[in-house]
C-alpha positions as CSV (number, residue, x, y, z in Angstrom):
1,M,29.5,5.1,182.0
2,E,33.0,5.1,180.5
3,E,35.6,3.4,182.7
4,Q,38.3,5.7,183.9
5,P,42.0,4.6,184.0
6,P,43.4,4.0,187.5
7,Q,44.9,7.0,189.1
8,L,48.1,7.1,191.2
9,Q,47.3,7.9,194.8
10,P,49.6,9.7,197.1
11,L,51.2,7.6,199.9
12,P,49.6,8.0,203.4
13,L,51.6,10.3,205.6
14,Q,52.9,7.6,207.8
15,Q,54.0,5.4,204.8
16,Q,55.8,8.5,203.3
17,Q,57.7,9.0,206.5
18,R,58.7,5.3,206.6
19,E,60.0,5.5,203.1
20,E,61.9,8.6,203.8
21,I,63.5,7.0,206.9
22,R,64.4,3.9,204.9
23,G,66.0,6.0,202.1
24,T,68.1,7.9,204.6
25,A,69.2,4.7,206.3
26,V,70.3,3.2,202.9
27,A,72.2,6.4,202.0
28,E,74.0,6.4,205.4
29,Q,75.0,2.8,205.0
30,H,76.5,3.5,201.6
31,C,78.3,6.5,203.0
32,G,79.7,4.4,205.8
33,D,80.9,1.7,203.3
34,L,82.7,4.4,201.3
35,L,84.4,5.8,204.3
36,A,85.4,2.4,205.6
37,A,87.0,1.5,202.2
38,A,88.8,4.8,202.1
39,E,90.3,4.2,205.6
40,R,91.5,0.8,204.4
41,G,93.5,2.2,201.6
42,A,92.2,5.3,199.7
43,P,93.2,6.1,197.0
44,G,94.0,2.4,196.7
45,P,97.1,0.3,196.0
46,V,99.0,0.9,192.7
47,M,98.5,-2.2,190.6
48,G,101.5,-4.1,189.4
49,P,102.0,-6.2,186.2
50,G,99.3,-8.7,185.7
51,Q,96.7,-6.8,187.7
52,G,93.7,-4.8,186.5
53,H,90.9,-6.9,185.2
54,G,89.7,-8.5,188.4
55,E,92.9,-8.7,190.5
56,G,92.0,-8.5,194.1
57,E,88.3,-8.0,193.4
58,G,86.3,-7.2,196.5
59,E,89.2,-5.9,198.6
60,G,88.4,-2.5,199.9
61,V,85.6,-1.9,197.4
62,P,82.3,-0.9,198.9
63,E,78.9,-1.8,197.3
64,V,78.0,1.6,196.2
65,V,75.9,2.0,193.0
66,V,75.0,5.4,191.6
67,E,71.7,5.5,189.8
68,G,72.3,5.1,186.1
69,A,75.7,3.5,186.6
70,A,74.9,-0.1,187.3
71,G,77.0,-2.6,185.3
72,L,78.0,-6.3,185.6
73,G,80.3,-7.8,188.1
74,R,82.8,-5.3,189.4
75,W,81.2,-2.5,187.5
76,Q,78.2,-2.8,189.9
77,R,80.5,-0.8,192.2
78,H,82.3,2.5,191.5
79,R,81.9,3.6,187.9
80,F,82.4,6.7,185.8
81,D,80.6,6.9,182.4
82,A,82.8,8.5,179.7
83,D,81.7,9.8,176.3
84,P,83.8,7.8,173.8
85,A,84.0,10.8,171.5
86,E,85.9,12.7,174.2
87,V,88.3,9.8,174.9
88,A,89.2,8.8,171.3
89,P,87.3,10.2,168.3
90,P,87.2,8.0,165.2
91,R,90.6,7.9,163.5
92,T,89.2,8.0,159.9
93,S,85.9,8.1,158.1
94,R,86.0,4.2,158.0
95,N,86.2,4.0,161.8
96,A,83.4,6.6,162.0
97,A,81.2,4.5,159.7
98,L,81.8,1.4,161.8
99,L,80.7,3.2,164.9
100,A,77.7,4.7,163.2
101,A,76.6,1.2,162.1
102,L,76.9,0.0,165.7
103,A,74.7,2.9,166.8
104,A,71.8,1.2,165.0
105,V,72.1,-1.7,167.4
106,Q,73.1,-0.2,170.7
107,G,71.5,3.3,170.2
108,E,73.0,6.7,170.2
109,G,74.8,8.1,173.2
110,C,76.6,5.0,174.4
111,H,79.2,5.5,177.2
112,L,82.4,3.7,178.2
113,A,82.3,2.1,181.7
114,L,85.4,3.1,183.7
115,G,85.7,1.3,187.0
116,E,88.3,0.8,189.8
117,S,89.7,-2.1,187.7
118,G,89.8,0.0,184.5
119,P,87.4,0.0,181.6
120,D,85.4,-3.1,180.9
121,S,86.1,-5.3,177.8
122,A,83.2,-3.8,175.8
123,S,84.6,-0.3,176.3
124,L,88.1,-1.4,175.2
125,A,86.6,-3.0,172.1
126,Y,84.7,0.2,171.3
127,L,87.8,2.3,171.6
128,R,89.7,-0.2,169.5
129,A,87.1,0.1,166.7
130,S,87.5,3.9,166.9
131,L,91.3,3.8,166.6
132,A,92.0,0.7,164.5
133,S,94.1,1.0,161.4
134,D,92.7,0.3,157.9
135,V,94.6,-3.0,157.9
136,E,93.0,-4.0,161.2
137,L,89.6,-3.1,160.0
138,V,89.9,-5.2,156.9
139,R,91.2,-8.1,158.9
140,A,88.2,-7.7,161.2
141,G,85.9,-8.0,158.2
142,W,85.0,-4.3,157.9
143,R,85.1,-3.9,154.1
144,V,86.7,-0.8,152.5
145,K,83.4,0.3,151.0
146,A,81.3,-0.6,154.0
147,S,78.9,2.0,155.3
148,E,76.8,2.7,158.4
149,K,74.0,0.7,156.7
150,D,76.1,-2.5,157.0
151,V,74.9,-3.3,160.6
152,E,75.4,-7.0,160.5
153,L,78.9,-6.6,159.1
154,A,79.7,-4.1,161.9
155,C,78.6,-6.6,164.5
156,R,80.8,-9.3,163.1
157,A,83.7,-6.8,162.9
158,M,83.3,-5.9,166.5
159,G,83.5,-9.5,167.5
160,A,86.9,-9.7,165.9
161,L,88.0,-6.3,167.4
162,A,87.1,-7.6,170.9
163,Q,90.6,-9.0,171.0
164,P,93.7,-6.8,170.6
165,S,96.0,-7.5,167.7
166,S,98.2,-4.4,167.3
167,A,100.6,-3.0,169.9
168,A,100.4,0.4,168.1
169,T,96.6,0.6,168.4
170,E,96.7,-0.6,172.1
171,G,99.3,2.0,172.8
172,A,97.2,4.8,171.3
173,L,94.1,3.5,173.1
174,L,95.8,3.5,176.5
175,E,97.4,6.9,175.9
176,A,94.0,8.4,175.0
177,L,92.5,6.8,178.2
178,A,95.3,8.1,180.4
179,E,94.9,11.7,179.1
180,Y,91.1,11.6,179.4
181,V,91.2,10.3,183.0
182,A,93.8,12.9,184.0
183,A,91.7,15.7,182.5
184,A,88.4,14.3,184.1
185,L,90.0,14.2,187.5
186,G,91.3,17.7,187.1
187,R,87.8,19.1,186.3
188,F,86.5,18.2,189.8
189,P,86.6,21.2,192.1
190,S,87.6,19.0,195.1
191,S,89.7,15.9,195.7
192,L,88.5,12.5,196.9
193,E,90.2,13.1,200.2
194,E,88.3,16.4,200.7
195,D,85.0,14.7,199.8
196,L,85.6,11.9,202.3
197,A,86.5,14.4,205.0
198,R,83.3,16.3,204.4
199,L,81.3,13.0,204.6
200,E,82.9,12.1,207.9
201,G,83.0,15.6,209.3
202,R,86.7,15.7,210.0
203,G,89.7,17.9,209.1
204,G,87.9,21.0,210.0
205,Y,84.9,20.2,207.7
206,E,81.3,20.1,208.9
207,R,79.6,16.8,208.3
208,V,77.5,17.1,205.2
209,T,73.9,15.9,205.5
210,G,70.7,15.8,203.4
211,P,70.6,15.8,199.5
212,E,74.1,17.3,199.4
213,R,75.5,14.2,201.1
214,L,74.0,11.9,198.5
215,A,75.5,14.1,195.7
216,L,78.9,14.0,197.5
217,V,78.8,10.2,197.8
218,A,78.2,10.0,194.0
219,L,81.1,12.3,193.3
220,A,83.4,10.4,195.6
221,S,82.4,7.1,193.8
222,Q,83.2,8.6,190.4
223,K,86.6,9.8,191.6
224,R,87.4,6.3,193.0
225,A,86.5,4.8,189.6
226,L,88.7,7.3,187.7
227,R,91.6,6.8,190.1
228,G,91.3,3.0,189.7
229,T,91.2,3.4,185.9
230,A,94.3,5.6,185.9
231,Q,96.2,2.9,187.9
232,A,95.0,0.1,185.6
233,V,96.0,2.0,182.5
234,A,99.4,2.9,183.9
235,S,99.9,-0.8,184.6
236,W,98.9,-1.9,181.1
237,R,101.1,0.8,179.5
238,G,104.0,-0.5,181.5
239,R,103.4,-4.0,180.5
240,L,103.1,-3.0,176.8
241,A,106.3,-1.0,177.0
242,A,108.1,-4.1,178.5
243,G,107.2,-6.2,175.5
244,C,104.1,-8.0,176.8
245,P,102.2,-9.7,173.8
246,V,99.0,-7.8,173.1
247,E,96.9,-10.9,173.4
248,E,98.1,-11.2,177.1
249,L,98.0,-7.5,177.9
250,Y,94.7,-7.4,179.8
251,Y,94.3,-10.9,181.1
252,D,95.9,-13.2,183.7
253,E,95.5,-16.8,184.8
254,D,92.5,-15.9,187.0
255,D,90.6,-14.1,184.2
256,E,88.4,-17.0,183.2
257,E,87.5,-17.7,186.8
258,W,86.6,-14.0,187.3
259,A,84.4,-14.0,184.2
260,E,82.3,-16.9,185.5
261,G,81.9,-15.1,188.8
262,A,80.9,-11.9,187.2
263,E,78.1,-13.6,185.4
264,G,76.8,-15.0,188.7
265,E,76.9,-11.6,190.4
266,E,74.6,-9.9,188.0
267,G,71.7,-8.4,189.7
268,E,72.8,-9.5,193.2
269,G,72.9,-7.0,196.0
270,E,72.3,-3.9,193.9
271,E,71.0,-0.9,195.6
272,E,70.8,2.6,194.3
273,V,72.0,5.8,195.9
C-alpha cells in the first residue's frame, strides 16, 4: 500500500482558543507600548546636528514589529518600506544598468527601509547608486560600457558607493527623500494623533478592537517611521547646508558603538503584530 504524505490536522478547539487568546494579548501589549511611547513624546523630538543614525536609540521607541517589516537593530521597530523607484528613479541609463545588475543578486522588488532614525545605510547606498553622476560611477568602478550582466562589477561598485563622496549627490538624495516622505504622510487619511486616540478610546473616539485594531497599530507604526525619517532628513540637510563634510554627514562619535550593538540585537525580542 502506497504511503500517504502526512496531512495537516486542525487544532483542537481548546488549543485554538488558547492561541487566539495569546494572539490578542500580544497585540494588546504592542498597542499599549505604542500608546505609552506616544504619551512620552509623540511625534518625537526634533533631532539636532549630529543626530539621526542611532542617537538616543531606545528612548520612547516601543518594540512593535509589523509583519514583513523586520530589520536589523533599530529597524526592528517602526519601519516603512518605500519603493526606491518612487523616491529617486535612476538618473541616467548607466544608473539604471547598475541597479538592474544588482537585481540579479538581491532580487526584484527591493524596498528602502525608512525608520524613526531615518533610512538605513543600505537604503542610502541604493539611492546614491540611483542618483550618482557619471564621474562618481566611474570612480566607484562602474565602467562606461558596463551592463546589467556585470553583476560582480556592480557589487564592487556598490561597495564604493556605500560611502558618500559628493555634496551635490547627497543634496539631491536628501531632497528626494524629503519630498517622498511628505507625500507619503499626506496620503494617509488620518493623522498619527487620530490613530492613537482611536487606539486608546479618547478624544470622542470609540476604542477600536478586533482586526481593525491590529491594522491601526500597523498604520500608526508606519507613520512614526515616516515622521522620524522626515526629522532625520531635515537634520542632515541642515548639516549639509552648513558645510558639513559629506564623509561625516551621517555619522557621529557613537556610530561605531551603535553598529556593534545593532549586530548583537539581531533576532532578539522580535514579535510580529
